ZAMARGU-4260 file (C-alpha; in steps of 0.2 Angstrom, whole numbers, plus 5000, padded with zeros to 4 digits):
<rodrens>
0) 5002/4999/4999 | 5004/5018/5000 | 5006/5027/5017 | 5009/5046/5022 | 5014/5053/5039
5) 4999/5063/5046 | 4993/5070/5064 | 4988/5052/5069 | 5004/5045/5062 | 5006/5034/5048
10) 4990/5031/5037 | 4986/5022/5023 | 4981/5034/5008 | 4965/5027/5002 | 4968/5033/4983
15) 4988/5034/4979 | 4984/5040/4961 | 4978/5056/4967 | 4995/5061/4975 | 5004/5062/4959
20) 4993/5071/4948 | 4989/5089/4947 | 4971/5095/4948 | 4969/5109/4937 | 4954/5120/4930
25) 4962/5124/4913 | 4978/5114/4906 | 4995/5122/4906 | 5008/5118/4892 | 5021/5104/4898
30) 5011/5092/4908 | 5005/5073/4903 | 4998/5061/4913 | 5002/5042/4912 | 5000/5027/4922
35) 5014/5018/4929 | 5016/5002/4938 | 5022/4999/4955 | 5023/4980/4957 | 5005/4975/4950
40) 4996/4990/4955 | 4993/5003/4942 | 4996/5023/4947 | 4993/5038/4939 | 5008/5049/4938
45) 5010/5067/4929 | 5026/5071/4921 | 5029/5090/4917 | 5043/5097/4907 | 5048/5115/4904
50) 5058/5121/4889 | 5066/5139/4889 | 5078/5149/4878 | 5095/5144/4884 | 5104/5160/4891
55) 5120/5154/4898 | 5131/5155/4883 | 5137/5137/4885 | 5129/5121/4882 | 5110/5120/4886
60) 5105/5113/4904 | 5095/5097/4905 | 5089/5095/4922 | 5078/5080/4930 | 5069/5077/4944
65) 5060/5058/4948 | 5064/5052/4931 | 5078/5042/4924 | 5090/5054/4917 | 5097/5041/4905
70) 5078/5039/4898 | 5075/5059/4898 | 5090/5062/4888 | 5086/5047/4875 | 5067/5053/4873
75) 5074/5072/4871 | 5084/5067/4857 | 5070/5057/4850 | 5059/5071/4851 | 5070/5082/4842
80) 5077/5070/4829 | 5061/5061/4825 | 5046/5072/4830 | 5054/5088/4823 | 5054/5098/4839
85) 5070/5110/4840 | 5078/5109/4856 | 5096/5111/4853 | 5097/5129/4859 | 5085/5127/4874
90) 5086/5121/4891 | 5074/5107/4896 | 5069/5102/4914 | 5058/5086/4916 | 5050/5081/4932
95) 5037/5069/4941 | 5024/5076/4950 | 5023/5073/4970 | 5041/5064/4972 | 5036/5049/4964
100) 5051/5039/4954 | 5047/5035/4936 | 5060/5024/4928 | 5049/5012/4917 | 5048/5015/4898
105) 5028/5015/4899 | 5031/5034/4904 | 5042/5037/4887 | 5026/5044/4878 | 5019/5055/4892
110) 5037/5063/4893 | 5039/5067/4875 | 5022/5074/4874 | 5026/5083/4889 | 5041/5090/4881
115) 5033/5094/4865 | 5019/5103/4873 | 5031/5114/4882 | 5043/5118/4868 | 5027/5123/4858
120) 5018/5131/4872 | 5002/5122/4868 | 4994/5112/4881 | 4986/5094/4879 | 4970/5090/4881
125) 4961/5088/4897 | 4956/5070/4902 | 4970/5062/4892 | 4983/5048/4897 | 4997/5044/4886
130) 5005/5026/4888 | 5019/5019/4878 | 5037/5017/4875 | 5048/5028/4863 | 5060/5018/4852
135) 5075/5026/4843 | 5065/5028/4826 | 5052/5036/4835 | 5040/5021/4835 | 5027/5019/4849
140) 5028/5002/4857 | 5018/4991/4867 | 5021/4989/4886 | 5016/4977/4900 | 5000/4978/4910
145) 4991/4991/4896 | 4972/4984/4901 | 4976/4987/4920 | 4984/5003/4918 | 4969/5008/4906
150) 4957/5001/4919 | 4965/5015/4931 | 4964/5029/4921 | 4945/5025/4917 | 4942/5024/4935
155) 4950/5041/4939 | 4940/5048/4926 | 4950/5048/4911 | 4942/5047/4895 | 4955/5048/4882
160) 4970/5036/4881 | 4985/5038/4867 | 4992/5020/4866 | 5002/5011/4854 | 4994/5000/4839
165) 4986/4983/4846 | 4985/4990/4863 | 4970/4981/4867 | 4952/4984/4871 | 4947/5000/4879
170) 4938/5000/4897 | 4920/5006/4897 | 4918/5026/4893 | 4937/5028/4886 | 4941/5031/4868
175) 4959/5024/4863 | 4968/5033/4850 | 4982/5022/4843 | 4998/5032/4838 | 5011/5022/4828
180) 5026/5036/4832 | 5030/5052/4837 | 5027/5063/4821 | 5009/5056/4820 | 5005/5060/4837
185) 5014/5077/4836 | 5004/5081/4820 | 4988/5076/4828 | 4990/5086/4844 | 5000/5101/4837
190) 4994/5104/4819 | 5000/5121/4817 | 5015/5124/4828
</rodrens>
């Protein structure tokens, strides 16, 4: 289970997914929700990115918190090379919300979307989750436990999921949008940017 320290000591958290996702009235650029697996338990987690013009004069900064820095570097390179998002002269900051540590490849698509959203200063649609591994050629790959991940997202009120092709059946009330690669998903979400 998930626990927190309160006035009465250590208490169980009935809905741990709520700890790691921001609740906003309107969407902001650079934020995307994914569903990770902690053991066999699906857990919603938010990935955030900030992309800003590099002002240091040297190499652009890359800072990471709560995410695997090697995966972030790889996804960053794929977003630029395969997704066409120019990041070479920018500082890129990436983090998970609420202190959760995300190291699994299933969060790659959410990270790529958060980076592109921040770079283009365009928020992603509300009520959407992204699940999938990003390969070096920009393809979106399936990950294990997709059914459990989608069921948890639907339980939490998410109605759209960006997933790799052949991800399986959608839970009741959820629409699956299959995305084969970063180019296709960026064209769909950022058509004029």
